PyMOL Python script that loads the backbone (N, CA, C, O; Angstrom):
from pymol import cmd

cmd.read_pdbstr("""\
ATOM      1  N   MET A   1      86.025 123.175  71.540  1.00  0.00           N
ATOM      2  CA  MET A   1      85.635 123.799  72.783  1.00  0.00           C
ATOM      3  C   MET A   1      84.444 123.054  73.373  1.00  0.00           C
ATOM      4  O   MET A   1      83.467 122.773  72.679  1.00  0.00           O
ATOM      5  N   SER A   2      84.537 122.745  74.633  1.00  0.00           N
ATOM      6  CA  SER A   2      83.473 122.004  75.294  1.00  0.00           C
ATOM      7  C   SER A   2      82.287 122.910  75.594  1.00  0.00           C
ATOM      8  O   SER A   2      82.456 124.073  75.962  1.00  0.00           O
ATOM      9  N   LEU A   3      81.107 122.372  75.433  1.00  0.00           N
ATOM     10  CA  LEU A   3      79.894 123.133  75.742  1.00  0.00           C
ATOM     11  C   LEU A   3      79.509 123.005  77.206  1.00  0.00           C
ATOM     12  O   LEU A   3      78.708 123.787  77.718  1.00  0.00           O
ATOM     13  N   ARG A   4      80.088 122.009  77.881  1.00  0.00           N
ATOM     14  CA  ARG A   4      79.807 121.832  79.309  1.00  0.00           C
ATOM     15  C   ARG A   4      80.624 122.819  80.114  1.00  0.00           C
ATOM     16  O   ARG A   4      81.787 123.077  79.804  1.00  0.00           O
ATOM     17  N   ARG A   5      80.034 123.351  81.114  1.00  0.00           N
ATOM     18  CA  ARG A   5      80.774 124.235  82.012  1.00  0.00           C
ATOM     19  C   ARG A   5      81.192 123.445  83.237  1.00  0.00           C
ATOM     20  O   ARG A   5      80.413 122.649  83.760  1.00  0.00           O
ATOM     21  N   SER A   6      82.401 123.657  83.692  1.00  0.00           N
ATOM     22  CA  SER A   6      82.828 122.970  84.906  1.00  0.00           C
ATOM     23  C   SER A   6      82.140 123.602  86.107  1.00  0.00           C
ATOM     24  O   SER A   6      81.875 124.805  86.124  1.00  0.00           O
ATOM     25  N   PRO A   7      81.858 122.792  87.096  1.00  0.00           N
ATOM     26  CA  PRO A   7      81.193 123.334  88.281  1.00  0.00           C
ATOM     27  C   PRO A   7      82.124 124.306  89.018  1.00  0.00           C
ATOM     28  O   PRO A   7      83.345 124.150  89.029  1.00  0.00           O
ATOM     29  N   ARG A   8      81.520 125.275  89.606  1.00  0.00           N
ATOM     30  CA  ARG A   8      82.319 126.219  90.405  1.00  0.00           C
ATOM     31  C   ARG A   8      82.872 125.491  91.605  1.00  0.00           C
ATOM     32  O   ARG A   8      82.226 124.603  92.163  1.00  0.00           O
ATOM     33  N   LEU A   9      84.069 125.870  91.998  1.00  0.00           N
ATOM     34  CA  LEU A   9      84.729 125.209  93.129  1.00  0.00           C
ATOM     35  C   LEU A   9      84.205 125.810  94.430  1.00  0.00           C
ATOM     36  O   LEU A   9      84.751 126.778  94.961  1.00  0.00           O
ATOM     37  N   THR A  10      83.142 125.211  94.915  1.00  0.00           N
ATOM     38  CA  THR A  10      82.546 125.680  96.171  1.00  0.00           C
ATOM     39  C   THR A  10      83.302 125.063  97.333  1.00  0.00           C
ATOM     40  O   THR A  10      84.022 124.084  97.140  1.00  0.00           O
ATOM     41  N   PRO A  11      83.159 125.605  98.529  1.00  0.00           N
ATOM     42  CA  PRO A  11      83.828 125.012  99.704  1.00  0.00           C
ATOM     43  C   PRO A  11      83.429 123.546  99.917  1.00  0.00           C
ATOM     44  O   PRO A  11      84.252 122.735 100.342  1.00  0.00           O
ATOM     45  N   GLU A  12      82.164 123.205  99.621  1.00  0.00           N
ATOM     46  CA  GLU A  12      81.709 121.821  99.798  1.00  0.00           C
ATOM     47  C   GLU A  12      82.408 120.905  98.785  1.00  0.00           C
ATOM     48  O   GLU A  12      82.851 119.806  99.119  1.00  0.00           O
ATOM     49  N   LEU A  13      82.494 121.387  97.540  1.00  0.00           N
ATOM     50  CA  LEU A  13      83.150 120.592  96.501  1.00  0.00           C
ATOM     51  C   LEU A  13      84.636 120.409  96.814  1.00  0.00           C
ATOM     52  O   LEU A  13      85.184 119.322  96.629  1.00  0.00           O
ATOM     53  N   LEU A  14      85.273 121.459  97.280  1.00  0.00           N
ATOM     54  CA  LEU A  14      86.681 121.379  97.650  1.00  0.00           C
ATOM     55  C   LEU A  14      86.885 120.385  98.793  1.00  0.00           C
ATOM     56  O   LEU A  14      87.836 119.604  98.771  1.00  0.00           O
ATOM     57  N   ALA A  15      86.008 120.409  99.783  1.00  0.00           N
ATOM     58  CA  ALA A  15      86.101 119.478 100.909  1.00  0.00           C
ATOM     59  C   ALA A  15      85.915 118.040 100.427  1.00  0.00           C
ATOM     60  O   ALA A  15      86.615 117.137 100.886  1.00  0.00           O
ATOM     61  N   ALA A  16      84.970 117.820  99.498  1.00  0.00           N
ATOM     62  CA  ALA A  16      84.733 116.477  98.961  1.00  0.00           C
ATOM     63  C   ALA A  16      85.952 115.994  98.190  1.00  0.00           C
ATOM     64  O   ALA A  16      86.337 114.830  98.304  1.00  0.00           O
ATOM     65  N   LYS A  17      86.566 116.882  97.402  1.00  0.00           N
ATOM     66  CA  LYS A  17      87.771 116.502  96.654  1.00  0.00           C
ATOM     67  C   LYS A  17      88.904 116.123  97.598  1.00  0.00           C
ATOM     68  O   LYS A  17      89.637 115.169  97.339  1.00  0.00           O
ATOM     69  N   ARG A  18      89.049 116.854  98.675  1.00  0.00           N
ATOM     70  CA  ARG A  18      90.113 116.550  99.644  1.00  0.00           C
ATOM     71  C   ARG A  18      89.861 115.218 100.336  1.00  0.00           C
ATOM     72  O   ARG A  18      90.798 114.457 100.577  1.00  0.00           O
ATOM     73  N   ARG A  19      88.594 114.929 100.660  1.00  0.00           N
ATOM     74  CA  ARG A  19      88.268 113.634 101.283  1.00  0.00           C
ATOM     75  C   ARG A  19      88.576 112.493 100.314  1.00  0.00           C
ATOM     76  O   ARG A  19      89.148 111.479 100.716  1.00  0.00           O
ATOM     77  N   ASN A  20      88.201 112.649  99.040  1.00  0.00           N
ATOM     78  CA  ASN A  20      88.464 111.613  98.041  1.00  0.00           C
ATOM     79  C   ASN A  20      89.957 111.410  97.812  1.00  0.00           C
ATOM     80  O   ASN A  20      90.400 110.286  97.577  1.00  0.00           O
ATOM     81  N   ALA A  21      90.729 112.482  97.876  1.00  0.00           N
ATOM     82  CA  ALA A  21      92.169 112.386  97.652  1.00  0.00           C
ATOM     83  C   ALA A  21      92.851 111.533  98.727  1.00  0.00           C
ATOM     84  O   ALA A  21      93.901 110.942  98.478  1.00  0.00           O
ATOM     85  N   GLN A  22      92.262 111.471  99.901  1.00  0.00           N
ATOM     86  CA  GLN A  22      92.843 110.663 100.972  1.00  0.00           C
ATOM     87  C   GLN A  22      92.780 109.169 100.661  1.00  0.00           C
ATOM     88  O   GLN A  22      93.509 108.379 101.260  1.00  0.00           O
ATOM     89  N   HIS A  23      91.912 108.783  99.729  1.00  0.00           N
ATOM     90  CA  HIS A  23      91.784 107.374  99.353  1.00  0.00           C
ATOM     91  C   HIS A  23      92.741 106.973  98.241  1.00  0.00           C
ATOM     92  O   HIS A  23      92.911 105.779  97.995  1.00  0.00           O
ATOM     93  N   SER A  24      93.372 107.924  97.561  1.00  0.00           N
ATOM     94  CA  SER A  24      94.261 107.592  96.448  1.00  0.00           C
ATOM     95  C   SER A  24      95.707 107.904  96.785  1.00  0.00           C
ATOM     96  O   SER A  24      96.343 108.729  96.129  1.00  0.00           O
ATOM     97  N   THR A  25      96.212 107.254  97.790  1.00  0.00           N
ATOM     98  CA  THR A  25      97.579 107.559  98.222  1.00  0.00           C
ATOM     99  C   THR A  25      98.574 106.498  97.786  1.00  0.00           C
ATOM    100  O   THR A  25      99.769 106.643  98.042  1.00  0.00           O
ATOM    101  N   GLY A  26      98.120 105.441  97.138  1.00  0.00           N
ATOM    102  CA  GLY A  26      99.043 104.391  96.698  1.00  0.00           C
ATOM    103  C   GLY A  26      99.370 103.433  97.825  1.00  0.00           C
ATOM    104  O   GLY A  26      98.808 103.533  98.916  1.00  0.00           O
ATOM    105  N   PRO A  27     100.284 102.496  97.563  1.00  0.00           N
ATOM    106  CA  PRO A  27     100.633 101.506  98.585  1.00  0.00           C
ATOM    107  C   PRO A  27     101.367 102.164  99.758  1.00  0.00           C
ATOM    108  O   PRO A  27     102.142 103.102  99.572  1.00  0.00           O
ATOM    109  N   ARG A  28     101.117 101.667 100.940  1.00  0.00           N
ATOM    110  CA  ARG A  28     101.735 102.267 102.130  1.00  0.00           C
ATOM    111  C   ARG A  28     102.787 101.367 102.757  1.00  0.00           C
ATOM    112  O   ARG A  28     103.727 101.862 103.378  1.00  0.00           O
ATOM    113  N   THR A  29     102.649 100.057 102.608  1.00  0.00           N
ATOM    114  CA  THR A  29     103.620  99.146 103.217  1.00  0.00           C
ATOM    115  C   THR A  29     104.765  98.885 102.251  1.00  0.00           C
ATOM    116  O   THR A  29     104.632  99.083 101.043  1.00  0.00           O
ATOM    117  N   ALA A  30     105.884  98.440 102.793  1.00  0.00           N
ATOM    118  CA  ALA A  30     107.049  98.126 101.951  1.00  0.00           C
ATOM    119  C   ALA A  30     106.706  96.993 100.972  1.00  0.00           C
ATOM    120  O   ALA A  30     107.117  97.024  99.812  1.00  0.00           O
ATOM    121  N   ALA A  31     105.957  96.004 101.443  1.00  0.00           N
ATOM    122  CA  ALA A  31     105.576  94.880 100.568  1.00  0.00           C
ATOM    123  C   ALA A  31     104.672  95.367  99.438  1.00  0.00           C
ATOM    124  O   ALA A  31     104.825  94.944  98.292  1.00  0.00           O
ATOM    125  N   GLY A  32     103.731  96.255  99.760  1.00  0.00           N
ATOM    126  CA  GLY A  32     102.841  96.793  98.734  1.00  0.00           C
ATOM    127  C   GLY A  32     103.596  97.607  97.701  1.00  0.00           C
ATOM    128  O   GLY A  32     103.270  97.562  96.514  1.00  0.00           O
ATOM    129  N   LYS A  33     104.600  98.351  98.139  1.00  0.00           N
ATOM    130  CA  LYS A  33     105.403  99.153  97.213  1.00  0.00           C
ATOM    131  C   LYS A  33     106.233  98.257  96.299  1.00  0.00           C
ATOM    132  O   LYS A  33     106.399  98.554  95.116  1.00  0.00           O
ATOM    133  N   GLN A  34     106.752  97.165  96.848  1.00  0.00           N
ATOM    134  CA  GLN A  34     107.530  96.229  96.032  1.00  0.00           C
ATOM    135  C   GLN A  34     106.673  95.617  94.929  1.00  0.00           C
ATOM    136  O   GLN A  34     107.114  95.483  93.788  1.00  0.00           O
ATOM    137  N   ILE A  35     105.448  95.250  95.283  1.00  0.00           N
ATOM    138  CA  ILE A  35     104.558  94.627  94.302  1.00  0.00           C
ATOM    139  C   ILE A  35     104.080  95.653  93.275  1.00  0.00           C
ATOM    140  O   ILE A  35     104.007  95.349  92.084  1.00  0.00           O
ATOM    141  N   SER A  36     103.752  96.871  93.730  1.00  0.00           N
ATOM    142  CA  SER A  36     103.205  97.861  92.792  1.00  0.00           C
ATOM    143  C   SER A  36     104.241  98.354  91.796  1.00  0.00           C
ATOM    144  O   SER A  36     103.875  98.846  90.729  1.00  0.00           O
ATOM    145  N   LYS A  37     105.524  98.235  92.113  1.00  0.00           N
ATOM    146  CA  LYS A  37     106.515  98.699  91.133  1.00  0.00           C
ATOM    147  C   LYS A  37     106.619  97.742  89.946  1.00  0.00           C
ATOM    148  O   LYS A  37     107.304  98.040  88.967  1.00  0.00           O
ATOM    149  N   LEU A  38     105.946  96.601  90.027  1.00  0.00           N
ATOM    150  CA  LEU A  38     105.929  95.641  88.921  1.00  0.00           C
ATOM    151  C   LEU A  38     104.688  95.811  88.044  1.00  0.00           C
ATOM    152  O   LEU A  38     104.486  95.031  87.113  1.00  0.00           O
ATOM    153  N   ASN A  39     103.854  96.814  88.322  1.00  0.00           N
ATOM    154  CA  ASN A  39     102.595  96.984  87.581  1.00  0.00           C
ATOM    155  C   ASN A  39     102.794  97.103  86.074  1.00  0.00           C
ATOM    156  O   ASN A  39     101.975  96.595  85.307  1.00  0.00           O
ATOM    157  N   GLY A  40     103.849  97.754  85.642  1.00  0.00           N
ATOM    158  CA  GLY A  40     104.038  97.964  84.210  1.00  0.00           C
ATOM    159  C   GLY A  40     104.840  96.873  83.526  1.00  0.00           C
ATOM    160  O   GLY A  40     105.105  96.965  82.327  1.00  0.00           O
ATOM    161  N   LEU A  41     105.233  95.840  84.265  1.00  0.00           N
ATOM    162  CA  LEU A  41     106.070  94.780  83.701  1.00  0.00           C
ATOM    163  C   LEU A  41     105.262  93.924  82.733  1.00  0.00           C
ATOM    164  O   LEU A  41     104.223  93.372  83.098  1.00  0.00           O
ATOM    165  N   LYS A  42     105.742  93.818  81.506  1.00  0.00           N
ATOM    166  CA  LYS A  42     105.046  93.021  80.497  1.00  0.00           C
ATOM    167  C   LYS A  42     105.774  91.710  80.218  1.00  0.00           C
ATOM    168  O   LYS A  42     105.161  90.642  80.231  1.00  0.00           O
ATOM    169  N   HIS A  43     107.068  91.789  79.968  1.00  0.00           N
ATOM    170  CA  HIS A  43     107.793  90.593  79.576  1.00  0.00           C
ATOM    171  C   HIS A  43     109.116  90.436  80.309  1.00  0.00           C
ATOM    172  O   HIS A  43     109.641  89.323  80.355  1.00  0.00           O
ATOM    173  N   GLY A  44     109.678  91.480  80.879  1.00  0.00           N
ATOM    174  CA  GLY A  44     110.908  91.374  81.639  1.00  0.00           C
ATOM    175  C   GLY A  44     112.174  91.543  80.831  1.00  0.00           C
ATOM    176  O   GLY A  44     113.269  91.408  81.377  1.00  0.00           O
ATOM    177  N   ARG A  45     112.059  91.835  79.543  1.00  0.00           N
ATOM    178  CA  ARG A  45     113.248  91.949  78.691  1.00  0.00           C
ATOM    179  C   ARG A  45     114.202  93.025  79.190  1.00  0.00           C
ATOM    180  O   ARG A  45     115.414  92.813  79.204  1.00  0.00           O
ATOM    181  N   TYR A  46     113.674  94.181  79.601  1.00  0.00           N
ATOM    182  CA  TYR A  46     114.512  95.283  80.049  1.00  0.00           C
ATOM    183  C   TYR A  46     114.391  95.535  81.550  1.00  0.00           C
ATOM    184  O   TYR A  46     114.777  96.599  82.033  1.00  0.00           O
ATOM    185  N   ALA A  47     113.864  94.577  82.279  1.00  0.00           N
ATOM    186  CA  ALA A  47     113.649  94.756  83.710  1.00  0.00           C
ATOM    187  C   ALA A  47     114.970  94.663  84.472  1.00  0.00           C
ATOM    188  O   ALA A  47     115.890  93.946  84.077  1.00  0.00           O
ATOM    189  N   LEU A  48     115.034  95.400  85.563  1.00  0.00           N
ATOM    190  CA  LEU A  48     116.192  95.292  86.445  1.00  0.00           C
ATOM    191  C   LEU A  48     116.171  93.909  87.079  1.00  0.00           C
ATOM    192  O   LEU A  48     115.097  93.363  87.333  1.00  0.00           O
ATOM    193  N   PRO A  49     117.350  93.333  87.338  1.00  0.00           N
ATOM    194  CA  PRO A  49     117.392  91.965  87.880  1.00  0.00           C
ATOM    195  C   PRO A  49     116.571  91.772  89.151  1.00  0.00           C
ATOM    196  O   PRO A  49     115.900  90.751  89.299  1.00  0.00           O
ATOM    197  N   GLU A  50     116.614  92.751  90.083  1.00  0.00           N
ATOM    198  CA  GLU A  50     115.856  92.571  91.324  1.00  0.00           C
ATOM    199  C   GLU A  50     114.351  92.613  91.068  1.00  0.00           C
ATOM    200  O   GLU A  50     113.592  91.928  91.752  1.00  0.00           O
ATOM    201  N   ASN A  51     113.906  93.417  90.083  1.00  0.00           N
ATOM    202  CA  ASN A  51     112.478  93.455  89.756  1.00  0.00           C
ATOM    203  C   ASN A  51     112.041  92.169  89.065  1.00  0.00           C
ATOM    204  O   ASN A  51     110.931  91.687  89.291  1.00  0.00           O
ATOM    205  N   LEU A  52     112.897  91.619  88.235  1.00  0.00           N
ATOM    206  CA  LEU A  52     112.577  90.371  87.547  1.00  0.00           C
ATOM    207  C   LEU A  52     112.473  89.227  88.555  1.00  0.00           C
ATOM    208  O   LEU A  52     111.604  88.362  88.437  1.00  0.00           O
ATOM    209  N   ARG A  53     113.365  89.230  89.548  1.00  0.00           N
ATOM    210  CA  ARG A  53     113.318  88.207  90.598  1.00  0.00           C
ATOM    211  C   ARG A  53     112.000  88.308  91.370  1.00  0.00           C
ATOM    212  O   ARG A  53     111.363  87.292  91.649  1.00  0.00           O
ATOM    213  N   LEU A  54     111.595  89.525  91.712  1.00  0.00           N
ATOM    214  CA  LEU A  54     110.319  89.718  92.416  1.00  0.00           C
ATOM    215  C   LEU A  54     109.142  89.253  91.570  1.00  0.00           C
ATOM    216  O   LEU A  54     108.213  88.626  92.079  1.00  0.00           O
ATOM    217  N   ALA A  55     109.184  89.561  90.289  1.00  0.00           N
ATOM    218  CA  ALA A  55     108.096  89.164  89.397  1.00  0.00           C
ATOM    219  C   ALA A  55     107.990  87.649  89.329  1.00  0.00           C
ATOM    220  O   ALA A  55     106.888  87.101  89.305  1.00  0.00           O
ATOM    221  N   ARG A  56     109.118  86.980  89.299  1.00  0.00           N
ATOM    222  CA  ARG A  56     109.087  85.508  89.264  1.00  0.00           C
ATOM    223  C   ARG A  56     108.533  84.951  90.567  1.00  0.00           C
ATOM    224  O   ARG A  56     107.802  83.961  90.557  1.00  0.00           O
ATOM    225  N   LEU A  57     108.876  85.580  91.695  1.00  0.00           N
ATOM    226  CA  LEU A  57     108.357  85.132  92.989  1.00  0.00           C
ATOM    227  C   LEU A  57     106.830  85.223  93.030  1.00  0.00           C
ATOM    228  O   LEU A  57     106.172  84.383  93.644  1.00  0.00           O
ATOM    229  N   HIS A  58     106.279  86.230  92.385  1.00  0.00           N
ATOM    230  CA  HIS A  58     104.829  86.429  92.387  1.00  0.00           C
ATOM    231  C   HIS A  58     104.149  85.749  91.204  1.00  0.00           C
ATOM    232  O   HIS A  58     102.943  85.905  91.013  1.00  0.00           O
ATOM    233  N   GLY A  59     104.915  84.992  90.401  1.00  0.00           N
ATOM    234  CA  GLY A  59     104.344  84.252  89.288  1.00  0.00           C
ATOM    235  C   GLY A  59     103.946  85.119  88.111  1.00  0.00           C
ATOM    236  O   GLY A  59     103.134  84.706  87.283  1.00  0.00           O
ATOM    237  N   MET A  60     104.511  86.326  88.024  1.00  0.00           N
ATOM    238  CA  MET A  60     104.146  87.237  86.938  1.00  0.00           C
ATOM    239  C   MET A  60     104.948  86.964  85.669  1.00  0.00           C
ATOM    240  O   MET A  60     104.456  87.206  84.567  1.00  0.00           O
ATOM    241  N   VAL A  61     106.159  86.471  85.806  1.00  0.00           N
ATOM    242  CA  VAL A  61     107.014  86.154  84.668  1.00  0.00           C
ATOM    243  C   VAL A  61     107.474  84.716  84.859  1.00  0.00           C
ATOM    244  O   VAL A  61     107.998  84.380  85.921  1.00  0.00           O
ATOM    245  N   PRO A  62     107.296  83.873  83.874  1.00  0.00           N
ATOM    246  CA  PRO A  62     107.714  82.481  84.045  1.00  0.00           C
ATOM    247  C   PRO A  62     109.234  82.363  84.160  1.00  0.00           C
ATOM    248  O   PRO A  62     109.977  83.175  83.609  1.00  0.00           O
ATOM    249  N   ALA A  63     109.674  81.351  84.874  1.00  0.00           N
ATOM    250  CA  ALA A  63     111.105  81.097  85.006  1.00  0.00           C
ATOM    251  C   ALA A  63     111.675  80.707  83.649  1.00  0.00           C
ATOM    252  O   ALA A  63     110.992  80.090  82.831  1.00  0.00           O
ATOM    253  N   GLU A  64     112.920  81.069  83.421  1.00  0.00           N
ATOM    254  CA  GLU A  64     113.537  80.762  82.140  1.00  0.00           C
ATOM    255  C   GLU A  64     113.905  79.288  82.049  1.00  0.00           C
ATOM    256  O   GLU A  64     114.243  78.655  83.049  1.00  0.00           O
ATOM    257  N   ALA A  65     113.835  78.762  80.860  1.00  0.00           N
ATOM    258  CA  ALA A  65     114.251  77.390  80.590  1.00  0.00           C
ATOM    259  C   ALA A  65     115.441  77.482  79.627  1.00  0.00           C
ATOM    260  O   ALA A  65     115.238  77.725  78.438  1.00  0.00           O
ATOM    261  N   PRO A  66     116.667  77.294  80.106  1.00  0.00           N
ATOM    262  CA  PRO A  66     117.852  77.478  79.264  1.00  0.00           C
ATOM    263  C   PRO A  66     117.835  76.628  77.996  1.00  0.00           C
ATOM    264  O   PRO A  66     118.259  77.094  76.938  1.00  0.00           O
ATOM    265  N   GLU A  67     117.352  75.390  78.087  1.00  0.00           N
ATOM    266  CA  GLU A  67     117.337  74.514  76.907  1.00  0.00           C
ATOM    267  C   GLU A  67     116.397  75.066  75.849  1.00  0.00           C
ATOM    268  O   GLU A  67     116.715  75.057  74.660  1.00  0.00           O
ATOM    269  N   GLU A  68     115.238  75.545  76.283  1.00  0.00           N
ATOM    270  CA  GLU A  68     114.265  76.116  75.356  1.00  0.00           C
ATOM    271  C   GLU A  68     114.829  77.375  74.692  1.00  0.00           C
ATOM    272  O   GLU A  68     114.647  77.590  73.494  1.00  0.00           O
ATOM    273  N   PHE A  69     115.520  78.205  75.490  1.00  0.00           N
ATOM    274  CA  PHE A  69     116.119  79.419  74.937  1.00  0.00           C
ATOM    275  C   PHE A  69     117.144  79.075  73.856  1.00  0.00           C
ATOM    276  O   PHE A  69     117.154  79.687  72.788  1.00  0.00           O
ATOM    277  N   ARG A  70     118.003  78.101  74.134  1.00  0.00           N
ATOM    278  CA  ARG A  70     119.027  77.708  73.154  1.00  0.00           C
ATOM    279  C   ARG A  70     118.394  77.168  71.870  1.00  0.00           C
ATOM    280  O   ARG A  70     118.888  77.427  70.773  1.00  0.00           O
ATOM    281  N   ARG A  71     117.307  76.421  72.012  1.00  0.00           N
ATOM    282  CA  ARG A  71     116.619  75.870  70.848  1.00  0.00           C
ATOM    283  C   ARG A  71     116.032  76.994  69.988  1.00  0.00           C
ATOM    284  O   ARG A  71     116.180  76.986  68.766  1.00  0.00           O
ATOM    285  N   VAL A  72     115.377  77.943  70.620  1.00  0.00           N
ATOM    286  CA  VAL A  72     114.778  79.061  69.895  1.00  0.00           C
ATOM    287  C   VAL A  72     115.869  79.931  69.278  1.00  0.00           C
ATOM    288  O   VAL A  72     115.739  80.383  68.140  1.00  0.00           O
ATOM    289  N   GLU A  73     116.939  80.163  70.027  1.00  0.00           N
ATOM    290  CA  GLU A  73     118.050  80.966  69.517  1.00  0.00           C
ATOM    291  C   GLU A  73     118.658  80.314  68.269  1.00  0.00           C
ATOM    292  O   GLU A  73     118.908  80.990  67.271  1.00  0.00           O
ATOM    293  N   GLN A  74     118.890  79.019  68.330  1.00  0.00           N
ATOM    294  CA  GLN A  74     119.483  78.303  67.199  1.00  0.00           C
ATOM    295  C   GLN A  74     118.559  78.340  65.980  1.00  0.00           C
ATOM    296  O   GLN A  74     119.020  78.494  64.849  1.00  0.00           O
ATOM    297  N   ALA A  75     117.259  78.198  66.217  1.00  0.00           N
ATOM    298  CA  ALA A  75     116.301  78.262  65.110  1.00  0.00           C
ATOM    299  C   ALA A  75     116.311  79.652  64.473  1.00  0.00           C
ATOM    300  O   ALA A  75     116.210  79.773  63.252  1.00  0.00           O
ATOM    301  N   SER A  76     116.430  80.697  65.287  1.00  0.00           N
ATOM    302  CA  SER A  76     116.477  82.066  64.764  1.00  0.00           C
ATOM    303  C   SER A  76     117.739  82.301  63.945  1.00  0.00           C
ATOM    304  O   SER A  76     117.687  82.920  62.882  1.00  0.00           O
ATOM    305  N   VAL A  77     118.864  81.811  64.435  1.00  0.00           N
ATOM    306  CA  VAL A  77     120.132  81.972  63.720  1.00  0.00           C
ATOM    307  C   VAL A  77     120.071  81.235  62.388  1.00  0.00           C
ATOM    308  O   VAL A  77     120.512  81.757  61.364  1.00  0.00           O
ATOM    309  N   THR A  78     119.529  80.031  62.400  1.00  0.00           N
ATOM    310  CA  THR A  78     119.410  79.242  61.177  1.00  0.00           C
ATOM    311  C   THR A  78     118.506  79.955  60.167  1.00  0.00           C
ATOM    312  O   THR A  78     118.831  80.018  58.981  1.00  0.00           O
ATOM    313  N   ALA A  79     117.376  80.491  60.632  1.00  0.00           N
ATOM    314  CA  ALA A  79     116.449  81.201  59.757  1.00  0.00           C
ATOM    315  C   ALA A  79     117.109  82.445  59.172  1.00  0.00           C
ATOM    316  O   ALA A  79     116.909  82.760  57.999  1.00  0.00           O
ATOM    317  N   ALA A  80     117.887  83.147  59.975  1.00  0.00           N
ATOM    318  CA  ALA A  80     118.571  84.357  59.486  1.00  0.00           C
ATOM    319  C   ALA A  80     119.601  83.995  58.421  1.00  0.00           C
ATOM    320  O   ALA A  80     119.750  84.707  57.427  1.00  0.00           O
ATOM    321  N   ARG A  81     120.310  82.889  58.629  1.00  0.00           N
ATOM    322  CA  ARG A  81     121.304  82.460  57.641  1.00  0.00           C
ATOM    323  C   ARG A  81     120.626  82.078  56.322  1.00  0.00           C
ATOM    324  O   ARG A  81     121.112  82.425  55.246  1.00  0.00           O
ATOM    325  N   LEU A  82     119.513  81.369  56.410  1.00  0.00           N
ATOM    326  CA  LEU A  82     118.780  80.986  55.205  1.00  0.00           C
ATOM    327  C   LEU A  82     118.293  82.213  54.456  1.00  0.00           C
ATOM    328  O   LEU A  82     118.330  82.248  53.226  1.00  0.00           O
ATOM    329  N   CYS A  83     117.840  83.211  55.182  1.00  0.00           N
ATOM    330  CA  CYS A  83     117.360  84.440  54.550  1.00  0.00           C
ATOM    331  C   CYS A  83     118.524  85.179  53.877  1.00  0.00           C
ATOM    332  O   CYS A  83     118.373  85.690  52.767  1.00  0.00           O
ATOM    333  N   ASP A  84     119.677  85.236  54.540  1.00  0.00           N
ATOM    334  CA  ASP A  84     120.841  85.901  53.959  1.00  0.00           C
ATOM    335  C   ASP A  84     121.318  85.145  52.704  1.00  0.00           C
ATOM    336  O   ASP A  84     121.694  85.775  51.715  1.00  0.00           O
ATOM    337  N   ASP A  85     121.306  83.810  52.737  1.00  0.00           N
ATOM    338  CA  ASP A  85     121.768  83.016  51.593  1.00  0.00           C
ATOM    339  C   ASP A  85     120.856  83.216  50.383  1.00  0.00           C
ATOM    340  O   ASP A  85     121.321  83.192  49.243  1.00  0.00           O
ATOM    341  N   SER A  86     119.554  83.412  50.629  1.00  0.00           N
ATOM    342  CA  SER A  86     118.633  83.562  49.505  1.00  0.00           C
ATOM    343  C   SER A  86     118.773  84.920  48.821  1.00  0.00           C
ATOM    344  O   SER A  86     118.392  85.067  47.660  1.00  0.00           O
ATOM    345  N   LYS A  87     119.316  85.913  49.528  1.00  0.00           N
ATOM    346  CA  LYS A  87     119.511  87.247  48.944  1.00  0.00           C
ATOM    347  C   LYS A  87     120.732  87.307  48.049  1.00  0.00           C
ATOM    348  O   LYS A  87     120.819  88.184  47.189  1.00  0.00           O
ATOM    349  N   SER A  88     121.683  86.391  48.230  1.00  0.00           N
ATOM    350  CA  SER A  88     122.910  86.423  47.445  1.00  0.00           C
ATOM    351  C   SER A  88     122.730  85.922  46.043  1.00  0.00           C
ATOM    352  O   SER A  88     123.687  85.894  45.269  1.00  0.00           O
TER     353      SER A  88
END
""", "prot")
cmd.dss("prot")
cmd.show_as("cartoon", "prot")
cmd.util.cbc("prot")
cmd.orient("prot")
């Protein structure tokens, strides 16, 4: 239980809260809304294709390199096979 008491909601305090709320309305333009919907994007693994395209346009997610992906994929498959062979 908190020992601090919350201030009583006086008309002045209520008016101040309403004035402050006018500043936290989020993006208003279509461009701002498009950009803000990418705020939670970390890596793009589960991102919708249109959001991933937008993220790449803004430099938030690097473009894919197919050759690099194939190299990493092949190394992972090889490592998994080696691990499975050692268990037998």
